[in-house]
Backbone as CSV, one residue per row, in Angstrom:
resi,resn,N_x,N_y,N_z,CA_x,CA_y,CA_z,C_x,C_y,C_z
1,MET,0.246,-1.325,0.182,-0.441,0.147,0.193,0.378,1.249,0.163
2,ASP,1.147,2.337,-1.277,1.202,2.984,-1.202,1.446,4.021,0.054
3,GLY,1.754,5.380,0.814,1.514,6.431,0.641,0.361,7.409,0.898
4,THR,-0.309,7.240,-0.585,-1.045,8.134,-0.796,-1.935,7.431,-0.525
5,GLN,-2.715,6.356,-0.554,-3.347,5.333,0.345,-3.478,5.391,1.842
6,CYS,-3.016,5.633,2.210,-3.019,5.723,3.797,-3.371,7.289,4.140
7,VAL,-3.162,8.868,3.761,-3.529,9.718,3.959,-4.869,9.431,3.062
8,ASN,-5.700,9.211,1.730,-6.581,8.654,1.289,-7.525,8.190,2.391
9,ASN,-6.812,7.443,3.095,-8.245,6.806,4.296,-8.067,7.164,5.203
10,THR,-7.908,8.092,5.348,-7.499,8.767,7.021,-8.397,10.029,6.401
11,THR,-8.570,11.177,5.383,-8.411,12.198,5.473,-10.221,11.769,4.713
12,ARG,-10.051,10.834,4.123,-11.698,10.947,4.358,-12.912,9.596,5.218
13,HIS,-11.556,9.380,5.746,-12.699,8.881,7.153,-12.391,9.927,8.251
14,GLY,-11.946,10.870,7.758,-12.174,12.430,8.870,-13.297,13.245,8.390
15,VAL,-13.259,12.796,6.973,-14.792,14.413,6.188,-15.310,13.399,6.954
16,ASP,-15.828,11.857,6.996,-16.567,11.105,7.430,-17.136,11.076,8.155
17,LEU,-16.505,11.901,9.852,-16.975,12.090,11.378,-16.769,13.298,11.521
18,GLY,-16.941,13.974,10.480,-17.714,15.578,10.261,-16.201,16.933,10.573
19,TYR,-15.128,15.598,10.451,-14.033,17.463,10.603,-13.225,17.643,8.802
20,LYS,-13.060,18.905,9.217,-12.257,18.760,7.741,-10.961,19.823,8.004
21,MET,-11.084,18.804,6.718,-9.420,18.195,6.713,-8.481,18.809,5.617
22,VAL,-7.216,18.948,6.180,-6.524,19.808,5.519,-5.491,18.438,4.796
23,VAL,-5.168,18.305,3.750,-3.405,18.189,2.824,-2.772,18.684,2.994
24,VAL,-1.792,18.273,3.362,0.017,18.649,2.752,0.288,18.014,1.440
25,GLY,-0.332,18.358,0.249,-0.372,17.918,-0.308,1.528,17.408,-1.438
26,ASP,2.664,18.464,-0.818,3.937,18.688,-1.433,4.396,17.647,-0.014
27,ALA,4.149,17.203,1.584,4.451,16.473,2.529,4.082,14.860,1.980
28,CYS,3.421,14.785,1.306,3.480,12.783,1.008,3.934,12.762,-0.822
29,ALA,3.727,11.319,-1.035,3.828,10.854,-1.972,3.239,10.069,-2.123
30,SER,3.124,8.994,-3.665,2.829,8.186,-3.893,3.696,7.567,-5.184
31,TYR,3.588,6.110,-5.676,4.013,5.642,-6.204,3.173,5.342,-7.986
32,GLY,4.179,5.056,-8.762,4.004,5.003,-9.699,2.410,3.638,-10.179
33,ILE,1.863,3.433,-10.893,1.131,2.304,-11.343,0.624,1.553,-12.371
34,ARG,0.357,0.766,-12.486,-0.157,0.196,-13.595,-1.513,0.502,-13.927
35,ASP,-1.646,1.255,-15.031,-3.386,1.220,-15.596,-3.694,-0.283,-15.963
36,TRP,-5.221,-0.310,-15.344,-5.156,-2.012,-15.042,-6.538,-2.087,-16.747
37,ARG,-6.614,-1.171,-17.451,-6.806,-1.722,-18.652,-6.143,-1.555,-19.648
38,THR,-5.238,-0.751,-20.013,-4.222,-1.191,-21.013,-2.741,-1.381,-20.422
39,GLY,-2.525,-1.718,-19.653,-1.004,-2.235,-18.977,-0.220,-0.931,-18.794
40,LYS,0.151,0.393,-19.468,0.404,1.596,-19.644,0.958,1.098,-18.123
41,GLU,2.488,1.891,-17.463,3.161,2.703,-16.523,2.135,3.716,-16.061
42,VAL,1.475,3.973,-15.443,1.228,5.920,-14.634,2.375,5.988,-14.006
43,GLY,3.544,6.867,-14.110,4.373,7.258,-13.149,4.091,8.141,-11.489
44,GLU,3.836,8.020,-10.964,4.551,8.755,-9.854,3.968,10.499,-9.768
45,GLU,4.089,10.754,-10.268,4.408,11.967,-10.110,2.606,12.323,-10.823
46,ALA,2.072,11.747,-11.652,0.555,11.963,-12.234,-0.666,11.162,-10.754
47,THR,0.197,9.458,-10.532,-0.551,9.187,-10.039,-1.184,10.036,-8.702
48,HIS,0.052,10.845,-7.979,0.037,12.157,-6.842,-0.293,13.009,-7.404
49,ASN,-0.931,13.602,-8.344,-1.689,14.849,-8.615,-2.623,14.331,-8.777
50,LEU,-2.988,13.008,-9.048,-4.420,12.370,-9.807,-5.322,11.983,-7.736
51,ALA,-4.235,11.829,-6.984,-4.372,11.734,-6.004,-4.943,12.241,-4.951
52,MET,-4.652,13.936,-5.404,-4.514,14.993,-4.239,-5.944,16.045,-5.286
53,GLY,-5.420,15.274,-6.533,-7.527,16.313,-7.228,-9.148,15.614,-6.558
54,ILE,-8.609,14.826,-5.949,-9.497,13.141,-6.250,-9.720,13.933,-4.643
55,LEU,-8.995,13.989,-3.492,-8.989,14.176,-2.313,-9.774,15.542,-1.946
56,ALA,-9.436,16.854,-2.616,-9.252,17.869,-3.063,-11.292,18.533,-2.807
57,GLY,-11.687,17.561,-3.567,-13.042,17.310,-3.212,-13.669,17.558,-2.200
58,ASP,-12.952,16.344,-0.634,-14.268,16.472,0.436,-12.972,17.440,0.680
59,ALA,-11.469,17.816,0.757,-10.488,17.994,1.622,-9.991,19.235,1.141
60,ARG,-8.978,20.583,2.064,-8.202,21.244,1.010,-6.750,21.071,0.808
61,VAL,-6.799,20.912,0.074,-5.637,20.459,-0.189,-4.463,21.657,-0.797
62,THR,-3.081,21.349,-0.325,-2.111,22.596,0.398,-0.934,22.294,-0.217
63,SER,0.114,23.516,0.112,1.530,23.658,0.099,1.858,23.768,1.124
64,THR,3.273,22.833,1.655,4.225,23.413,2.635,4.111,24.913,2.989
65,LYS,4.364,25.554,1.829,4.847,26.753,1.712,2.838,28.136,2.405
66,GLU,2.715,27.640,1.974,0.822,28.178,2.728,0.729,27.165,4.025
67,VAL,1.166,26.158,4.318,0.914,25.739,6.351,1.826,26.866,6.390
68,LEU,3.084,27.348,6.000,3.577,28.103,6.929,3.503,29.246,7.393
69,ALA,3.256,29.985,5.986,2.992,31.017,5.795,1.598,31.401,6.620
70,VAL,0.718,30.002,6.871,-0.671,30.875,8.059,0.525,30.368,9.405
71,LEU,1.240,29.849,9.638,2.128,30.065,11.152,2.703,30.817,11.142
72,GLY,2.850,31.721,10.133,3.996,32.759,10.599,5.442,32.688,10.449
73,TYR,5.554,32.009,9.311,7.120,30.774,9.750,8.053,31.566,7.562
74,GLU,7.130,32.269,7.737,6.941,32.411,6.252,8.092,33.614,5.618
């Protein structure tokens, strides 16, 4: 199981429990995968961007830079 799957499950569970979830997209990673229909390899960056896009429907996906700015560490 890759890191994005853990982030996905945790985020969705938090949303289900009523929490407003924030995912720091550049602080987690994904692995490449094989497309189940075509058999072609999909690189880790494309997989990660897609996973973050899916989560963005339910959670706020942001960057480390944005979090640091909000916390006053910019």
